[in-house]
Phi, psi and omega in degrees: 000331188296318183284349181257356186294305186304316181291326174303304178307314183301310175300316181293318178299310171310309181297313177306313183291322178297318176291311177307313187279357179252355175232281184262358168253026187295149175298181175298143182240145181201197181286331187233158180292126178260173182299325185289332174292322177293318181298317174300319179297316176301308184295332178293319182293326174294322183291321179296327176288316176307310179304316182292316182290316173299317180295321180297323176293321183290315187271332178263126194265002178286134185299323183290322174298314177307306183299318177293324177291323173304314175292319177297321178283336171295312179299315178297322177291328179290315174298322179296325178293330179266005178301317184297349179287346185280345175153143176199171176298149182286329188283139188284337183255022181283150181307324183289325178275344179260348183226306187295302185293324168302318185299316175303309175301310180302311184289329171302318181290317177298314171305311180299322174295317176282334178291309178295325174297325177293318178295318184297315174307318181288323179298316182296307186295326179289325176290324178294319180289333171285331181291313181290332176291325191275340185284000000 
């Protein structure tokens, strides 16, 4: 279970954010599609990719795949942090500025922290196994 904790946390954080930004943390709604709605759609796609990579990391036992998915989730969480720069409403008190975009940023930081922890754990464990192999 110890090896699965980081992917579980990443998957859960991404899934909760994905559900949240499409339900109660939704962007502004109106007669026409606003910039914030397009940004939310792109952010939702990034969150879905993070979920897929985290699930692959959890269920595939090959070390190379686990390292690769760890790097992918790290890069995608960095991209998720900058998603709000793609566009949002101009009013500071609009729902997208007070709920949706902060949700993207907060979840990106949480996912990034756990993704980096996973990558660092993989680096340390691979360095330890290389030392044991040469001894």
